[in-house]
C-alpha positions in Angstrom: -21.2 -14.8 -5.0 -22.5 -12.3 -2.5 -21.4 -8.7 -2.9 -24.4 -7.3 -1.1 -23.9 -3.7 0.0 -20.2 -3.8 -0.9 -19.1 -0.5 -2.4 -17.3 -1.0 -5.7 -15.4 1.5 -7.8 -14.9 0.5 -11.4 -12.7 2.8 -13.6 -13.3 3.0 -17.3 -16.8 1.7 -16.7 -18.5 3.7 -19.4 -18.2 1.0 -22.1 -16.7 -2.4 -22.9 -15.3 -4.6 -20.2 -15.6 -1.9 -17.5 -19.3 -1.5 -18.2 -19.9 -5.3 -18.0 -18.0 -5.5 -14.7 -20.1 -2.8 -13.2 -23.3 -4.5 -14.4 -22.3 -7.9 -13.1 -21.2 -6.6 -9.7 -24.5 -4.7 -9.4 -26.3 -8.0 -10.2 -24.6 -9.5 -7.2 -25.6 -6.8 -4.8 -22.7 -4.2 -5.0 -23.2 -0.5 -4.8 -21.5 0.9 -7.8 -19.3 3.9 -8.3 -19.2 4.1 -12.1 -16.2 6.2 -13.2 -14.8 7.2 -16.6 -13.0 10.1 -18.2 -16.1 10.4 -20.4 -18.5 11.1 -17.5 -21.5 11.1 -19.9 -20.9 7.4 -20.6 -20.5 6.7 -16.9 -23.7 8.5 -16.2 -25.5 6.4 -18.8 -24.4 3.2 -17.1 -25.2 4.5 -13.7 -28.7 5.5 -14.8 -29.3 2.1 -16.4 -28.4 0.4 -13.1 -30.6 2.8 -11.1 -33.4 2.0 -13.5 -33.0 -1.7 -12.5 -33.3 -0.8 -8.8 -29.6 -0.8 -8.1 -27.7 1.9 -6.3 -25.0 3.7 -8.4 -23.2 7.0 -8.7 -21.3 8.3 -11.8 -18.1 10.2 -11.1 -15.7 11.6 -13.7 -12.0 10.7 -13.3 -8.8 11.3 -15.1 -6.4 8.6 -13.8 -3.4 10.6 -15.1 -4.1 13.3 -12.5 -3.8 12.6 -8.8 -6.2 15.4 -7.9 -8.9 13.9 -10.1 -8.3 10.4 -8.6 -8.5 11.7 -5.1 -11.7 13.6 -5.8 -13.2 10.5 -7.3 -12.4 8.3 -4.3 -13.5 11.0 -1.8 -16.7 11.3 -3.8 -17.3 7.6 -3.5 -16.7 7.7 0.3 -19.0 10.7 0.6 -21.8 8.9 -1.3 -21.5 5.4 0.2 -19.3 5.8 3.3 -16.6 3.3 2.3 -14.7 1.6 -0.5 -14.7 -2.2 -0.4 -13.8 -3.1 -4.0 -11.7 -1.4 -6.7 -11.5 -2.5 -10.3 -8.7 -0.8 -12.2 -10.1 -1.2 -15.7 -9.3 2.2 -17.3 -6.7 1.8 -20.1 -5.7 3.0 -23.5 -4.0 1.3 -26.4 -2.1 4.3 -27.7 -2.1 8.1 -28.2 -4.5 9.7 -30.6 -3.6 9.1 -34.3 -1.9 5.7 -33.6 -4.0 4.0 -36.2 -2.2 6.0 -38.9 1.3 5.5 -37.7 3.5 2.6 -38.8 5.4 2.6 -35.5 4.8 3.8 -31.9 6.2 7.1 -30.9 7.3 8.8 -27.7 3.7 10.1 -27.1 2.4 6.6 -27.2 5.0 5.4 -24.7 4.3 8.4 -22.3 0.5 8.2 -22.5 0.2 4.5 -22.2 2.5 4.3 -19.2 0.7 7.2 -17.5 -2.7 5.5 -17.9 -2.1 1.8 -17.9 0.6 1.7 -15.2 0.8 4.9 -13.2 -2.9 5.4 -13.4 -3.5 2.0 -11.8 -1.0 2.9 -9.1 -2.6 6.3 -8.4 -6.1 4.9 -8.0 -4.9 1.9 -5.9 -3.0 4.2 -3.6 -5.9 6.6 -3.1 -8.5 3.8 -2.5 -6.1 1.8 -0.3 -6.0 4.7 2.2 -9.7 4.0 3.1 -9.4 0.2 2.8 -6.5 0.1 5.2 -8.5 1.9 7.9 -11.2 -0.8 7.7 -8.6 -3.6 7.1 -10.6 -4.9 4.2 -10.4 -4.6 0.4 -10.5 -6.4 -2.9 -8.6 -4.9 -5.8 -8.8 -6.3 -9.3 -6.5 -4.9 -12.1 -7.4 -5.5 -15.7 -4.2 -6.4 -17.4 -4.0 -8.4 -20.7 -2.6 -11.4 -22.5 -0.4 -8.8 -24.1 1.4 -8.6 -20.8 2.5 -12.2 -21.1 4.4 -11.8 -24.3 5.7 -8.8 -26.3 4.8 -8.0 -29.9 6.3 -5.7 -32.5 2.9 -4.3 -33.3 2.5 -2.2 -30.2 5.4 -2.5 -27.8 4.3 0.2 -25.4 1.0 -1.4 -24.8 2.5 -4.9 -24.2 5.1 -3.4 -21.8 2.4 -1.5 -19.9 0.3 -4.6 -19.3 3.4 -6.5 -18.1 3.9 -3.6 -15.8 0.4 -3.9 -14.6 1.0 -7.6 -13.7 4.2 -6.7 -11.8 2.4 -3.8 -10.0 -0.4 -6.3 -9.0 2.2 -8.5 -7.3 3.9 -5.6 -5.6 0.6 -4.2 -4.3 -0.5 -7.6 -3.2 2.5 -8.0 -1.0 2.3 -4.5 0.4 -1.4 -4.6 1.2 -1.7 -8.2 2.5 -1.0 -7.1 6.1 -4.2 -5.0 5.8 -6.4 -7.9 4.6 -6.5 -6.5 1.1 -6.4 -8.9 -1.8 -4.9 -7.7 -5.1 -5.2 -9.7 -8.3 -5.1 -9.2 -12.1 -7.2 -10.5 -15.0 -5.5 -11.1 -18.3 -8.2 -11.1 -21.0 -7.5 -12.4 -24.5 -9.0 -11.0 -27.7 -12.3 -9.3 -27.0 -14.7 -7.5 -29.4 -14.5 -4.1 -27.8 -13.9 -0.5 -29.2 -10.2 -1.1 -28.4 -10.2 -4.3 -30.6 -11.8 -2.3 -33.4 -9.0 0.3 -33.2 -6.4 -2.4 -33.4 -8.0 -3.9 -36.6 -8.5 -0.5 -38.1 -4.7 0.1 -37.7 -4.0 -3.2 -39.5 -6.2 -2.1 -42.4 -4.2 1.2 -42.7 -0.8 -0.5 -42.4 -1.5 -3.6 -44.5 -4.0 -2.1 -47.0 -6.6 -4.8 -46.3 -7.5 -7.7 -44.0 -7.5 -10.3 -46.7 -10.9 -9.3 -48.0 -12.4 -9.8 -44.6 -14.2 -7.2 -42.4 -12.7 -6.4 -39.0 -15.5 -8.4 -37.3 -14.7 -11.5 -39.5 -11.0 -11.3 -38.7 -12.0 -11.3 -35.0 -14.4 -14.2 -35.4 -11.7 -16.2 -37.2 -9.2 -15.6 -34.3 -11.9 -16.8 -31.9 -12.3 -20.0 -33.8 -8.6 -20.7 -33.4 -8.9 -20.8 -29.6 -8.8 -24.3 -28.1 -12.4 -23.8 -26.8 -13.4 -22.4 -30.2 -15.9 -19.8 -29.0 -15.9 -16.0 -28.8 -14.6 -14.4 -25.6 -16.9 -11.7 -24.3 -16.6 -8.9 -21.7 -19.0 -10.9 -19.5 -16.5 -13.6 -19.2 -14.0 -11.1 -17.7 -16.7 -9.7 -15.5 -17.7 -13.0 -14.0 -14.1 -13.5 -12.9 -13.9 -10.0 -11.5 -17.0 -10.7 -9.4 -15.4 -13.9 -8.1 -12.1 -12.2 -7.2 -14.1 -9.4 -5.4 -16.0 -12.0 -3.3 -15.1 -13.9 -0.2 -14.7 -17.0 -2.3 -11.4 -15.6 -3.3 -10.2 -14.6 0.2 -7.0 -16.6 -0.1 -6.1 -15.6 -3.7 -3.8 -12.6 -4.0 -0.9 -11.5 -6.3 -2.2 -13.7 -9.2 -2.7 -12.8 -12.9 -5.4 -15.1 -14.3 -5.9 -15.6 -18.0 -9.4 -15.4 -19.5 -8.6 -16.3 -23.2 -10.4 -19.5 -24.2 -7.1 -21.4 -23.8 -5.1 -19.4 -26.4 -2.3 -19.0 -23.9 -1.8 -21.5 -21.1 0.5 -20.1 -18.5 
């Protein structure tokens, strides 16, 4: 899958899935714009890529602020001259303090929507300005299995990921005339900092995890998948690379599961 000299922006690329996506796209020849609210983590990833002989730039971005988003996109264009690929990976699971609350509150609803839905829209709209001019672009939104089915554990998060899937479809229709593909990836359970936060909350609310550590609980859930093996950020990254390539030129408006068969829809 050749991404040679394609300019790729990856939001939330300082850790977890975003970092893996940035690394895999660089492996396939892309020039990376590594963005994160935590610019130090983004810089660490960019320096790692540069050390491997790749081209990369770290730029801070707060996807809840249009001015920050526009500065990030303009910075990418100033550095590399264009934007070919956008991966909307930045996301949150809840507002600070969520682990210690038995139920979601208004702040959770507001912050999750602003990052996971409106943030995706902001970055897409800003990057699409440049993609439209060149009549070329690949946009990949990182949604979630959580967007397929609601749960009482964290309704705002599930609703936001359903919104991200719907937004993907709307963007795909709106941008298709400009030769821009827009798709979503719906990962299942991954061992990431976000997963650790979720299990930490269960420990607080339930008092224990049945004598198991958070990691053991995660491994047990992986074993219940039909394929019976752990899902990794790299699994998501490989699909992101495919969707950003010309092999996926006739795929748009789709939300594709990467979950070991836990959900089949």
